[in-house]
Structure formats: C-alpha cells, structure tokens
C-alpha positions as CSV (number, residue, x, y, z in Angstrom):
1,M,104.3,140.7,106.8
2,R,106.3,138.0,107.7
3,S,105.3,135.2,109.5
4,V,106.1,132.2,111.0
5,R,104.4,129.7,112.0
6,L,106.3,127.7,115.0
7,A,105.0,124.4,117.6
8,L,106.4,123.7,120.0
9,L,106.0,119.8,121.2
10,Q,105.7,118.5,125.2
11,M,105.8,115.5,125.8
12,R,106.2,112.2,128.4
13,G,109.2,110.2,127.8
14,N,109.7,106.9,128.8
15,D,112.6,103.8,128.7
16,S,112.5,103.0,124.5
17,R,114.2,104.9,122.6
18,D,111.9,103.9,119.1
19,R,108.9,104.5,120.8
20,N,109.9,107.6,121.6
21,V,110.6,109.0,118.3
22,A,107.9,106.8,116.6
23,R,105.5,109.0,119.2
24,T,107.5,112.3,117.9
25,V,106.9,111.7,114.5
26,E,103.8,111.5,114.9
27,K,103.8,115.2,116.9
28,I,105.7,116.7,114.3
29,E,103.1,114.6,111.0
30,A,100.6,116.5,113.1
31,A,102.2,119.9,113.8
32,A,102.9,119.9,109.6
33,D,100.0,118.9,109.5
34,R,97.9,122.5,111.2
35,Q,100.6,124.0,108.7
36,A,103.4,124.5,111.4
37,Q,107.4,125.8,109.8
38,V,109.5,125.1,112.6
39,V,108.7,122.4,114.8
40,C,110.9,122.4,118.6
41,L,110.8,119.3,120.3
42,Q,111.6,118.8,123.9
43,E,115.3,118.3,125.4
44,L,116.8,115.1,125.3
45,F,113.3,113.4,123.5
46,T,115.3,110.4,123.0
47,G,113.9,109.1,126.7
48,P,113.8,109.2,129.6
49,Y,115.2,112.5,131.9
50,P,119.1,110.5,131.8
51,C,120.3,112.8,134.6
52,Q,118.5,112.1,138.1
53,A,121.6,109.3,139.3
54,E,125.0,108.9,138.0
55,D,125.2,106.3,136.1
56,H,127.6,105.3,133.5
57,R,125.1,102.9,131.6
58,I,123.1,105.7,130.1
59,F,126.0,107.0,128.5
60,A,125.0,103.8,126.1
61,W,121.8,105.7,124.5
62,A,123.4,108.7,123.1
63,E,124.2,108.6,119.7
64,S,126.0,110.7,116.9
65,I,125.2,113.7,115.4
66,P,124.4,113.1,112.5
67,G,123.5,109.5,113.7
68,P,119.8,107.1,113.3
69,T,117.6,109.8,115.3
70,T,118.5,113.3,113.0
71,D,118.3,110.9,109.8
72,E,114.8,109.7,110.5
73,L,113.6,113.3,110.7
74,A,116.2,114.7,108.3
75,A,113.2,112.6,105.9
76,I,110.3,114.0,107.7
77,A,112.0,117.4,107.2
78,K,112.3,117.2,103.7
79,R,108.6,115.0,103.3
80,R,107.4,118.2,104.7
81,Q,109.5,121.1,104.6
82,I,109.6,121.7,107.7
83,V,112.5,123.0,110.1
84,I,113.0,120.7,113.1
85,V,114.8,121.0,116.3
86,A,116.0,118.3,117.7
87,P,117.9,118.0,121.2
88,V,120.1,114.8,120.8
89,F,122.1,113.1,123.3
90,E,125.3,112.9,121.6
91,R,128.4,110.9,121.3
92,R,130.9,112.6,120.1
93,A,133.5,110.1,120.3
94,P,134.6,107.8,123.2
95,G,134.6,109.5,126.2
96,L,133.2,112.7,125.1
97,Y,129.4,113.7,125.0
98,H,127.2,116.9,125.2
99,N,123.3,117.6,126.2
100,S,122.7,119.1,122.0
101,V,120.8,120.0,119.8
102,A,120.5,119.2,115.7
103,V,118.5,121.7,113.7
104,I,117.2,120.2,110.4
105,D,116.8,122.0,107.7
106,A,113.5,121.6,105.6
107,D,115.1,120.1,102.7
108,G,117.0,117.7,105.5
109,Q,120.2,118.5,105.6
110,I,121.4,119.6,108.7
111,A,121.4,123.4,109.6
112,G,123.8,123.5,112.3
113,M,124.2,122.8,116.2
114,Y,123.8,124.0,119.1
115,R,126.2,122.0,122.7
116,K,124.4,122.7,125.7
117,M,126.5,125.4,127.5
118,H,126.1,125.7,131.2
119,I,125.6,122.2,133.0
120,P,123.8,122.4,136.1
121,D,124.6,120.3,138.4
122,D,121.8,119.9,141.0
123,P,119.9,117.2,143.4
124,L,118.3,115.4,140.6
125,F,119.5,117.1,138.1
126,Y,123.6,115.6,137.5
127,E,123.9,116.8,134.5
128,K,127.6,117.8,135.2
129,F,128.1,113.7,135.1
130,Y,127.0,112.9,131.4
131,F,128.0,116.3,129.0
132,T,130.9,118.2,128.4
133,P,130.1,122.1,127.7
134,G,129.4,123.9,124.7
135,D,131.6,124.6,122.3
136,L,130.3,126.2,119.3
137,G,129.9,129.7,121.0
138,F,125.8,131.5,120.6
139,K,125.7,131.0,117.4
140,V,122.5,131.6,115.4
141,I,121.7,129.2,112.7
142,S,120.0,129.8,109.7
143,T,116.5,128.5,108.0
144,R,114.1,128.4,105.3
145,Y,112.6,130.6,107.5
146,A,114.1,132.1,110.4
147,K,117.3,132.7,112.0
148,L,117.2,130.6,115.2
149,G,118.7,130.8,117.8
150,I,118.7,128.1,120.4
151,G,119.6,127.3,123.6
152,I,119.2,124.1,126.4
153,C,117.2,124.6,129.4
154,W,120.1,125.2,131.6
155,D,121.1,127.6,129.6
156,Q,117.2,129.8,129.3
157,W,119.1,131.7,133.2
158,Y,120.7,133.9,131.5
159,P,120.4,136.8,129.8
160,E,124.1,137.2,128.8
161,A,123.4,133.7,126.3
162,A,119.8,135.6,124.7
163,R,121.3,138.3,124.7
164,L,124.3,137.4,122.2
165,F,121.5,135.4,120.2
166,T,120.3,138.2,119.2
167,L,122.5,140.7,119.2
168,A,124.1,137.5,116.4
169,G,121.5,137.8,114.5
170,A,118.4,135.3,116.0
171,E,114.6,136.4,115.4
172,I,113.5,133.3,117.5
173,L,115.0,132.1,121.0
174,L,114.3,129.0,121.5
175,Y,114.2,126.9,124.9
176,P,114.0,123.2,124.7
177,T,113.5,122.3,128.9
178,A,113.6,119.5,130.1
179,I,112.6,120.9,134.1
180,G,110.0,119.5,136.9
181,W,109.7,120.2,140.4
182,I,111.2,117.8,143.6
183,H,107.7,116.3,144.1
184,A,109.1,117.0,148.5
185,E,110.0,120.8,147.2
186,K,106.3,121.2,145.3
187,E,103.9,121.9,147.9
188,E,106.2,124.8,148.8
189,L,107.7,126.4,146.2
190,G,106.1,124.8,142.9
191,A,104.6,127.7,142.2
192,T,107.2,130.0,142.3
193,Q,109.5,128.4,140.7
194,H,107.6,127.5,137.6
195,S,106.8,131.7,137.5
196,S,110.3,132.3,137.9
197,W,111.3,130.0,135.1
198,Q,109.0,131.6,133.1
199,T,108.9,135.6,133.6
200,M,112.8,134.9,133.3
201,M,112.7,133.9,130.1
202,R,109.2,136.6,128.9
203,S,112.0,139.4,130.0
204,H,114.8,137.9,127.5
205,A,111.9,138.4,124.8
206,I,111.1,141.8,126.5
207,A,115.1,142.7,126.9
208,N,115.9,141.5,123.0
209,G,112.4,142.5,120.8
210,I,112.2,138.7,120.1
211,W,110.0,135.7,119.5
212,L,110.1,133.2,122.6
213,G,109.6,129.7,122.3
214,A,110.6,127.2,125.2
215,P,108.4,123.2,125.3
216,N,109.2,121.1,128.2
217,R,108.5,117.2,129.0
218,V,105.2,116.4,131.1
219,G,105.0,113.5,132.7
220,V,106.3,111.7,135.5
221,E,109.3,110.2,135.7
222,E,110.6,108.8,139.5
223,A,111.5,111.2,141.3
224,L,111.0,114.2,139.3
225,E,107.4,116.1,138.6
226,F,108.0,117.7,134.9
227,W,105.7,120.6,134.9
228,G,105.1,121.4,131.1
229,G,103.6,124.4,130.5
230,S,105.2,125.4,127.6
231,F,105.2,128.0,125.3
232,I,105.7,130.8,123.2
233,A,106.2,134.6,123.9
234,S,106.2,137.8,121.5
235,P,109.1,140.6,122.0
236,R,106.4,142.1,123.8
237,G,106.6,139.2,126.5
238,E,102.7,138.1,125.7
239,L,102.2,134.9,126.3
240,V,100.1,134.5,123.0
241,A,100.6,130.1,123.6
242,Q,101.1,128.1,126.4
243,A,100.7,124.6,127.7
244,G,99.2,122.9,130.7
245,H,100.7,121.2,133.6
246,C,100.2,117.4,132.9
247,D,99.3,116.7,129.8
248,E,100.5,116.0,126.5
249,E,100.5,119.0,123.9
250,I,101.2,121.0,119.8
251,V,102.0,124.4,120.9
252,I,101.2,126.7,118.3
253,A,101.6,130.2,117.1
254,D,102.3,132.9,113.9
255,C,104.8,134.2,114.7
256,D,105.0,138.2,113.0
257,M,108.5,138.5,112.0
258,T,108.0,142.6,111.4
259,L,106.8,143.1,115.8
260,S,109.9,143.1,116.3
261,D,111.4,146.3,114.3
262,D,108.0,147.5,115.9
263,V,109.1,146.9,119.4
264,R,112.5,147.8,118.8
265,T,111.6,151.4,117.6
266,H,109.4,151.9,121.3
267,W,111.8,149.8,123.8
268,P,115.0,150.9,122.3
269,F,117.1,148.9,124.9
270,L,119.6,147.8,121.7
271,R,119.9,151.3,120.5
272,D,120.9,152.9,124.6
273,R,123.0,149.6,125.6
274,R,126.3,151.3,126.9
275,I,129.2,148.8,125.3
276,D,131.8,150.6,126.4
277,A,130.5,150.4,130.5
278,Y,130.5,146.4,130.2
279,G,133.5,145.0,129.7
280,D,133.2,143.6,133.6
281,L,130.6,141.1,132.2
282,T,133.5,138.6,131.1
283,R,134.6,138.8,135.4
284,R,133.6,135.9,137.1
285,W,133.2,139.0,140.2
286,I,134.3,143.1,140.6
287,D,136.3,142.7,144.2
C-alpha cells in the first residue's frame, strides 16, 4: 500500500504578517513531528482575511512568489522533507495581484503554482476588487509524495474544476479556504451554509474517486465568523478526519493512494462518461 500522510492547518489570522508566519511555522513543525508528508495551509494565511472592504491600502500586504514567505517555508520544507502548500496574496506586477498558492516540494524548491480561477464578489467577500482571475489553468502539481490538484475556496463549488484536476492525474484535491458566517445570517442559515460547503466537496471526492482536503480559517474577524470545520474526505466521500468550529487544530489522516483505483472500478464514473456529448459545457447558457 502506498500511503501519504496529509495534514491541514486550521488557524486564526491576525494583523501581523510576521506573527502569522511564525505561528504557522510552529504548526508546520508540529505536523512534521507527527510524520506529516504534505501540509496544506489555509487561504491567505499570512494575515487577516483582506476582502471584507475595498481598501487600497491592503494591496501593501501582497508579496512576490518567490518571496519572503515562500523562502521561509522552503527552508522548513527542505529541513523536514515535507511538502508545504502555501496560499499567498501574490503581487505579480504593479497593479496585478492574484490569490495564489505556491507548492514547495520536499527539497525546498517551488514545484508549481496555482492562481485562483473563480473570483467571488459577495457581501464581505469583495475579492474582485483585489484579485485578477488565474491564468495557469487547472494543472496538477507533482511533488515527492503525491500529485496535487489545488483550488482555492470559491473554486471548491465548481465540479468542472475538480474533474479537470482529476483528469490531469491529481491524486489529492486540496482546497485552502476562508469561509465563514456573516453574523446576521448565522442563526437562520448557518447550519445549511456549512452543510452545503462540506457536501459539495465530499461530492467531488465521490464523483472523482479521489482524496480531498479542505483547511479553513477559524475565529472572528470583524463581521465574519470563520467556521473552521477543516476536513479530509476519502475517495468514497467518508469524513476520515475533521476539525471543530472554534479552535485551532491540525487535521491529519493517512491517505491510501491505492484506494482510488478500487473505488473507481466499483463506481466507474470515469469509465462511463459520455465525453462525446458534453460539448455544451463550454457555453455560458444553452438557449
């Protein structure tokens, strides 16, 4: 059996980039002490969630890739022989910013990048003000331990993205996330919102016969209460590890890479796809 030990970090954010990175490094070290091989951090982990307002000053939080954060994490990855999935507010060029992920391999080198493709614009999630849509596509990133398909938060609602990652050879889908409750909505809609979020990603795991991990933020940041609930799902959609809603946690599971073949031969969704009949999926609407 080929197994990969996957760890997700569920953490709070604060206003200090240096403090956030230092605290995250401590958690990465703790995950490595528990023999984690792949460690995935939450979306935009170096600071508080920046998109609750449209504020030009917040662009100063962004950094290049490679840059200070990836350099610091690369040293840990090399020393501990682990893969680190690091979401970063990327400054690509003057006036051009992305919500990105850098994947640092176990040798300390950047194995690849992903730039968030689906950019939301909802109350308190004003991401279109800050981020240009990604232009790297849904490419799989090969690392020492596994081939990773990585989306970011809003990407997790799109079955097309999960399928394309799978068809490109991903062995684990990862969705670093920053999602939470708006205070005024929580009592009426909170349980349904969380259930829908988890159900959507578990369905990706089932439909594609693939391991999936989703690390989320936790804690209250101004008008948002991030609901945590980070989890790892098996290719059958089973919740094999899950965090609570309130506390910082390290979520760890051993992912049996041979399970995908077993699941896909019993639930042969990939075999029975009618690829000859799906052309209209590239249209905005079928009139």
